[in-house]
VEXDREN-2710 file (C-alpha; in Angstrom, 1 decimal):
% VEXDREN-2710
k/r/px/py/pz
1/MET/0.0/0.0/0.0
2/LYS/2.8/2.4/0.9
3/LYS/4.5/1.7/-2.4
4/ALA/1.2/2.5/-4.3
5/VAL/0.8/5.7/-2.3
6/ASN/4.3/6.9/-3.1
7/ARG/3.8/6.1/-6.8
8/PHE/0.5/8.1/-6.7
9/GLN/2.3/11.0/-5.0
10/LEU/5.1/10.9/-7.7
11/LYS/2.5/10.9/-10.5
12/LEU/0.7/13.9/-8.9
13/TRP/4.1/15.7/-8.5
14/PHE/5.1/15.2/-12.1
15/THR/1.6/16.3/-13.3
16/LEU/1.8/19.5/-11.2
17/LYS/5.4/20.1/-12.4
18/ALA/4.3/19.7/-16.1
19/GLY/1.6/22.3/-15.5
20/ILE/3.9/24.7/-13.7
21/LYS/6.5/24.4/-16.5
22/ARG/3.9/25.6/-19.0
23/VAL/3.1/28.7/-17.0
24/LEU/6.5/29.8/-15.7
25/PRO/8.2/30.5/-19.0
26/THR/5.6/33.1/-19.9
27/TYR/6.0/34.7/-16.5
28/TYR/9.7/34.8/-16.6
29/GLY/9.9/35.9/-20.2
30/THR/7.6/38.9/-19.5
31/TRP/9.4/39.8/-16.3
32/TYR/12.9/39.9/-17.5
33/ARG/13.8/39.4/-21.2
34/ASN/17.3/40.6/-21.8
35/VAL/19.3/37.8/-20.2
36/PRO/22.5/36.8/-22.2
37/THR/22.4/33.2/-23.5
38/ILE/25.3/31.2/-24.8
39/HIS/25.3/27.5/-25.3
40/ALA/28.1/25.7/-23.5
41/ARG/29.6/24.4/-26.8
42/ASP/30.0/28.0/-28.1
43/MET/31.6/29.3/-24.9
44/LYS/35.2/30.4/-24.7
45/THR/37.4/29.1/-21.8
46/PRO/35.5/30.2/-18.6
47/LYS/37.2/32.5/-16.1
48/ARG/34.7/31.8/-13.3
49/ILE/32.4/28.8/-12.7
50/LEU/29.6/28.6/-10.2
51/LEU/28.3/25.4/-8.7
52/LEU/24.9/25.5/-7.1
53/ASN/23.6/23.0/-4.6
54/GLY/21.5/24.1/-1.6
55/ALA/21.1/20.6/0.0
56/HIS/22.7/19.2/3.1
57/ILE/26.2/18.3/4.1
58/GLY/26.4/14.8/2.5
59/ASP/25.2/16.2/-0.8
60/ILE/27.8/18.9/-0.8
61/VAL/30.6/16.4/0.0
62/ILE/29.5/14.5/-3.0
63/THR/29.4/17.7/-5.1
64/THR/33.1/18.3/-4.3
65/SER/33.9/15.4/-6.5
66/LEU/33.4/17.8/-9.5
67/LEU/36.2/20.0/-8.3
68/PRO/39.2/17.9/-9.6
69/ILE/37.4/17.6/-12.9
70/LEU/37.0/21.3/-13.3
71/ARG/40.5/22.1/-12.0
72/GLY/42.0/19.7/-14.6
73/ALA/39.9/21.0/-17.5
74/TYR/40.1/24.7/-16.5
75/PRO/43.3/25.2/-14.4
76/ASN/43.0/29.0/-14.3
77/ALA/39.3/29.3/-13.6
78/GLU/38.0/30.5/-10.2
79/ILE/35.2/28.3/-8.8
80/GLY/32.4/29.5/-6.6
81/PHE/29.7/27.6/-4.7
82/VAL/26.1/28.4/-3.8
83/VAL/25.2/26.3/-0.7
84/GLY/22.9/26.5/2.4
85/SER/24.4/28.0/5.5
86/TRP/24.1/24.5/7.1
87/SER/26.6/23.1/4.7
88/GLN/28.8/26.1/3.8
89/MET/31.7/24.8/6.0
90/VAL/32.2/21.9/3.6
91/VAL/33.6/24.3/0.9
92/LYS/34.3/27.6/2.6
93/ASN/38.0/26.8/3.2
94/HIS/38.4/24.3/0.4
95/PRO/41.6/25.1/-1.5
96/GLU/39.8/24.8/-4.9
97/VAL/36.9/27.1/-4.0
98/ALA/37.4/30.8/-4.3
99/PHE/33.9/32.1/-3.4
100/THR/31.1/30.9/-1.2
101/HIS/27.5/32.2/-1.4
102/CYS/24.7/31.1/1.0
103/VAL/21.1/30.6/0.1
104/ASP/18.9/28.9/2.7
105/HIS/16.0/27.5/0.7
106/TRP/12.9/26.9/2.7
107/ARG/12.6/23.3/1.3
108/HIS/15.9/22.2/2.7
109/ASN/15.7/24.2/6.0
110/ARG/15.5/21.7/8.9
111/SER/15.2/24.3/11.6
112/SER/12.3/24.6/14.0
113/ASP/11.2/27.9/12.4
114/SER/7.8/28.4/10.9
115/LEU/7.3/28.0/7.2
116/LEU/6.8/31.8/6.9
117/ARG/10.1/32.5/8.7
118/LYS/11.9/30.0/6.5
119/ILE/10.5/31.6/3.3
120/GLN/11.5/35.1/4.6
121/LYS/15.1/33.8/5.3
122/TYR/15.2/32.2/1.8
123/LEU/14.2/35.5/0.1
124/ARG/16.7/37.5/2.2
125/THR/19.6/35.2/1.5
126/TRP/18.6/34.8/-2.2
127/ARG/18.8/38.6/-2.7
128/LYS/22.1/38.8/-0.9
129/ALA/23.6/36.0/-3.0
130/LEU/22.3/37.5/-6.2
131/ASP/24.1/40.8/-5.5
132/GLU/27.4/38.9/-4.8
133/ILE/27.1/36.7/-7.9
134/ARG/26.3/39.6/-10.2
135/ASP/29.4/41.5/-9.0
136/LEU/31.6/38.5/-9.7
137/LYS/30.3/38.0/-13.3
138/TYR/30.5/34.2/-13.5
139/ASP/30.7/32.7/-17.0
140/VAL/29.1/29.3/-16.3
141/ALA/26.5/28.2/-13.7
142/ILE/26.1/24.4/-13.1
143/CYS/22.9/23.7/-11.2
144/LEU/23.3/20.4/-9.4
145/TYR/20.0/19.6/-7.7
146/THR/17.9/17.3/-9.9
147/VAL/14.4/18.7/-9.4
148/TYR/13.7/21.6/-7.1
149/PRO/15.3/23.9/-5.9
150/ASP/18.1/23.9/-8.4
151/PHE/18.7/27.7/-8.3
152/LEU/18.5/28.0/-12.1
153/ASP/16.4/31.1/-11.4
154/LEU/19.2/32.6/-9.4
155/ALA/21.8/31.9/-12.1
156/TRP/19.4/33.4/-14.7
157/ARG/18.7/36.6/-12.7
158/ALA/22.5/37.0/-12.2
159/GLU/22.8/37.0/-16.0
160/ILE/25.2/34.1/-16.1
161/PRO/25.4/33.4/-19.9
162/VAL/25.9/29.6/-19.7
163/ARG/23.4/27.8/-17.4
164/ILE/23.4/24.1/-17.2
165/GLY/20.8/22.1/-15.3
166/PHE/18.8/18.9/-15.3
167/SER/15.8/18.5/-17.6
168/ARG/13.6/17.2/-14.8
169/SER/13.8/20.6/-13.0
170/ILE/10.8/22.9/-12.9
171/MET/13.1/25.7/-13.9
172/SER/14.8/23.8/-16.8
173/PHE/13.5/26.3/-19.3
174/LEU/15.9/28.9/-17.8
175/ALA/18.9/26.7/-18.7
176/THR/20.9/27.1/-21.9
177/ASP/21.9/23.4/-21.8
178/VAL/20.1/20.6/-20.1
179/VAL/21.1/17.0/-19.2
180/HIS/18.8/14.1/-18.8
181/ASP/18.8/11.5/-15.9
182/PRO/20.2/8.2/-17.2
183/GLU/17.8/5.4/-17.9
184/ASN/20.2/3.0/-16.1
185/PRO/19.2/3.2/-12.4
186/PHE/22.6/2.3/-11.1
187/PRO/24.8/5.4/-11.4
188/THR/25.9/6.9/-8.1
189/GLN/24.9/10.5/-7.3
190/GLY/28.5/11.6/-8.0
191/GLU/28.2/10.1/-11.5
192/ARG/24.9/11.9/-12.0
193/LEU/26.3/15.2/-11.0
194/ALA/29.3/14.7/-13.4
195/MET/26.8/14.4/-16.3
196/THR/26.2/18.2/-16.0
197/LEU/29.8/18.7/-17.3
198/GLU/29.1/16.9/-20.5
199/PRO/27.7/20.0/-22.3
200/LEU/31.1/21.7/-21.6
201/GLY/32.9/19.0/-23.6
202/VAL/35.1/18.0/-20.7
203/SER/37.4/15.2/-21.9
204/PRO/37.2/11.6/-20.5
205/ALA/40.7/12.0/-19.0
206/HIS/39.5/14.9/-16.9
207/MET/36.2/13.2/-16.0
208/ALA/38.2/10.3/-14.6
209/LEU/39.6/12.7/-12.0
210/ARG/36.2/12.7/-10.2
211/LYS/36.7/12.2/-6.4
212/SER/35.2/14.0/-3.4
213/SER/37.7/16.0/-1.3
214/LEU/37.8/18.1/1.8
215/ALA/40.1/20.8/3.0
216/PRO/43.3/19.7/4.8
217/SER/42.9/19.5/8.6
218/THR/44.4/22.5/10.5
219/MET/46.4/22.2/13.7
220/ALA/43.5/23.6/15.6
221/ALA/41.2/20.9/14.3
222/ILE/43.7/18.2/15.1
223/GLU/44.2/19.6/18.6
224/GLU/40.4/19.3/19.2
225/VAL/40.5/15.6/18.6
226/CYS/43.8/15.1/20.6
227/ARG/42.2/16.7/23.6
228/LEU/39.2/14.3/23.5
229/LEU/41.4/11.3/23.0
230/ALA/44.0/12.5/25.5
231/VAL/46.9/12.0/23.1
232/THR/49.6/14.3/21.7
233/ASP/50.0/12.7/18.3
234/LEU/46.8/12.1/16.4
235/ALA/48.5/10.3/13.5
236/ALA/49.7/7.6/16.0
237/ALA/46.4/7.3/17.8
238/ARG/44.3/4.1/17.3
239/TYR/40.6/4.5/17.6
240/ARG/37.3/3.9/15.8
241/ILE/34.4/6.2/15.3
242/ILE/30.7/5.3/15.8
243/HIS/28.3/7.9/14.3
244/MET/24.7/6.8/15.1
245/GLY/22.7/9.8/13.8
246/THR/21.2/10.7/10.5
247/GLY/18.8/13.3/9.0
248/ALA/15.8/10.9/9.1
249/GLN/15.4/9.2/12.5
250/ARG/13.7/6.1/11.0
251/ARG/16.9/5.3/9.2
252/GLU/18.6/4.9/12.6
253/PHE/19.2/1.7/14.5
254/PRO/17.9/1.4/18.1
255/ILE/20.1/2.2/21.0
256/SER/20.4/-1.5/21.8
257/PHE/22.1/-2.2/18.4
258/TRP/24.9/0.4/19.1
259/ARG/25.2/-0.7/22.7
260/ASP/25.8/-4.3/21.5
261/LEU/28.4/-3.1/18.9
262/ALA/30.2/-0.9/21.5
263/ALA/30.3/-3.8/24.1
264/LYS/31.9/-6.1/21.5
265/LEU/34.6/-3.5/20.5
266/SER/35.3/-1.4/23.5
267/SER/37.3/-4.1/25.5
268/ASP/40.3/-3.7/23.2
269/THR/39.5/-0.6/21.0
270/THR/39.0/3.1/21.8
271/LEU/35.7/4.2/20.5
272/LEU/34.9/7.9/19.7
273/PHE/31.1/8.6/19.5
274/THR/30.2/11.6/17.3
275/GLY/27.0/13.4/16.8
276/GLN/25.2/16.8/17.1
277/GLY/22.2/18.0/19.0
278/LYS/20.7/17.0/22.3
279/ARG/18.9/13.9/21.1
280/GLU/22.1/12.4/19.6
281/GLN/24.1/13.4/22.7
282/ASP/21.6/11.7/24.9
283/ASN/21.7/8.6/22.7
284/ILE/25.5/8.5/23.1
285/GLN/25.3/8.6/26.8
286/GLN/22.9/5.7/26.9
287/VAL/25.1/3.6/24.6
288/ILE/28.4/4.2/26.5
289/ARG/27.2/4.0/30.1
290/ASP/29.6/1.8/32.1
291/LEU/31.5/0.7/29.0
292/PRO/35.3/1.1/29.0
293/ASN/37.3/3.0/26.3
294/CYS/34.3/4.9/25.1
295/ILE/34.6/8.7/24.5
296/ASP/31.7/11.0/24.1
297/ALA/32.4/13.6/21.4
298/GLY/28.7/14.5/20.9
299/GLY/28.5/18.3/20.3
300/LYS/32.2/18.7/21.2
301/LEU/33.7/18.9/17.8
302/SER/33.6/21.6/15.2
303/TRP/33.1/20.6/11.5
304/GLU/36.9/20.8/11.0
305/GLY/37.4/18.7/14.2
306/PHE/35.0/16.1/13.0
307/VAL/36.7/15.8/9.6
308/ALA/40.1/15.5/11.3
309/ALA/38.7/12.8/13.6
310/VAL/37.4/10.8/10.6
311/ARG/40.5/11.4/8.6
312/HIS/42.7/9.7/11.3
313/ALA/40.3/7.0/12.5
314/ASP/40.9/3.3/11.8
315/VAL/37.3/2.7/10.9
316/LEU/34.0/4.6/11.0
317/TYR/30.7/2.8/11.7
318/GLY/27.4/4.5/10.8
319/VAL/24.2/4.6/8.9
320/GLU/23.0/6.6/5.9
321/SER/24.3/10.0/6.7
322/MET/27.0/12.5/5.7
323/ALA/29.6/10.6/7.9
324/GLY/30.1/7.9/5.3
325/HIS/30.6/10.4/2.6
326/VAL/33.2/12.2/4.7
327/ALA/35.0/8.9/5.3
328/GLY/35.0/8.2/1.5
329/ALA/36.4/11.7/0.8
330/VAL/39.3/11.4/3.2
331/GLY/40.1/7.7/2.5
332/THR/39.0/6.2/5.9
333/ARG/37.5/2.8/6.0
334/CYS/33.8/2.9/6.8
335/VAL/31.1/0.3/7.2
336/VAL/27.6/1.9/7.0
337/ALA/24.1/0.5/7.0
338/TYR/21.7/1.8/4.4
339/GLY/17.9/1.5/4.2
340/GLY/16.2/1.4/0.9
341/THR/14.3/4.7/1.0
342/ALA/16.3/6.5/-1.7
343/GLY/18.3/3.8/-3.5
344/VAL/21.5/2.4/-2.1
345/SER/23.3/2.3/-5.4
346/ARG/22.7/6.0/-6.0
347/TRP/23.4/7.4/-2.5
348/ARG/26.1/5.1/-1.1
349/PRO/29.5/6.6/-0.4
350/GLU/32.1/6.0/-3.1
351/GLY/35.6/4.8/-2.8
352/PRO/37.5/1.6/-2.2
353/THR/37.4/2.1/1.6
354/CYS/33.6/2.2/1.8
355/VAL/31.4/-0.8/2.5
356/VAL/27.6/-0.6/2.6
357/VAL/25.4/-3.1/4.3
358/THR/21.6/-3.3/3.5
359/ASN/18.7/-5.7/3.4
360/HIS/17.3/-5.9/-0.1
361/VAL/13.5/-5.9/-0.1
362/PRO/10.9/-5.6/-3.0
363/CYS/9.6/-2.2/-1.8
364/ALA/13.0/-0.5/-2.1
365/PRO/13.5/2.2/-3.2
366/CYS/10.2/3.5/-1.7
367/LEU/11.3/7.2/-2.2
368/ASN/9.8/8.0/1.2
369/ALA/12.4/10.3/2.6
370/GLN/11.3/9.6/6.2
371/GLY/11.0/5.9/5.8
372/CYS/8.2/3.7/7.0
373/ALA/7.3/2.4/10.4
374/GLN/8.6/-1.1/9.7
375/MET/11.9/-0.3/7.9
376/THR/12.3/-3.9/6.8
377/CYS/15.1/-2.7/4.6
378/MET/17.3/-2.3/7.7
379/GLN/16.1/-5.4/9.6
380/GLY/18.3/-8.4/9.9
381/ILE/21.6/-6.4/9.9
382/ARG/23.7/-7.6/12.8
383/THR/26.5/-5.9/14.7
384/ASP/28.7/-8.9/13.8
385/ASP/28.2/-8.0/10.1
386/LEU/29.7/-4.5/10.7
387/ILE/32.6/-5.9/12.7
388/GLU/33.4/-8.6/10.2
389/LEU/33.3/-6.2/7.2
390/SER/35.6/-3.7/9.0
391/ARG/38.5/-6.1/9.2
END
């Protein structure tokens, strides 16, 4: 029944989207006609390239996989990013990113604010980013969210002459070049995003450079982790990370699962528990109570400190969250359990150090972002499976 409901919702969404796409071009064309347009194939070598993705931390870590491609193809270009304030730290100090612009779209805003306040903040940050982007005069905008919001309207209003986006987007009529989702359901999200570079004629040799990356860890970040572990040399420290939380609580394991995992590992391994927010911090306390060699890092690490901790860990255990993507980006072995809500093959972390555990069920992917009450796609996964796969 749930599968049927989701299919009905998808059909309704695509019907509404088709109707909206018939109306919006007339509105935008009447409102603002004189926007420069150049197809990507006719463009000269760009001096400034803007990547746009207002989603959450894991999405932005995946998006960084385009940076080596662009740097290889356009070694002298300056690269900018449009992100939400909740994920700006991923790229703000990245050595390949020259400019960062924040737009907090109401659809991605997970704060407790009312919808009205979220919309107000979106409009305020959108206008500020528009002024910044106009001043920088980007040559190319690459809009990396598949449906909505992809910020093609922002790139269009900023008069960026080359605007690349996905054909499924409501705003695709504002793009100068569109790319289509592959019929094959197996490409990862990173491979999907890389398709947006095809209109630029990027060579296969440069496309092969695709890999997520994060800024090098500073001494301040390393010292954060050293203080928690009570060590002086993080590179020599031996520890594993357990990251229990995720954006959708139904994709999480019960406390008893992590308690069992920690009990099996903590006798001879230091375990560092990471997480943010009171709920995750309370969960950590329940898991580590009376267990040896367990360190509570919940709410005690900055973003830079968290990345440094993952970078130097022996293994990271977790569920479907940004933690696995961070581990893949820094080359740390990770074993993560995925449900089937969005498609494991698409959203799994990439890299030879990443292992994904899941329970294949007929209803997956259900495309229900919050999951169902049963979550059979995560049932039957054992703590011993995670331990065995981390060896």
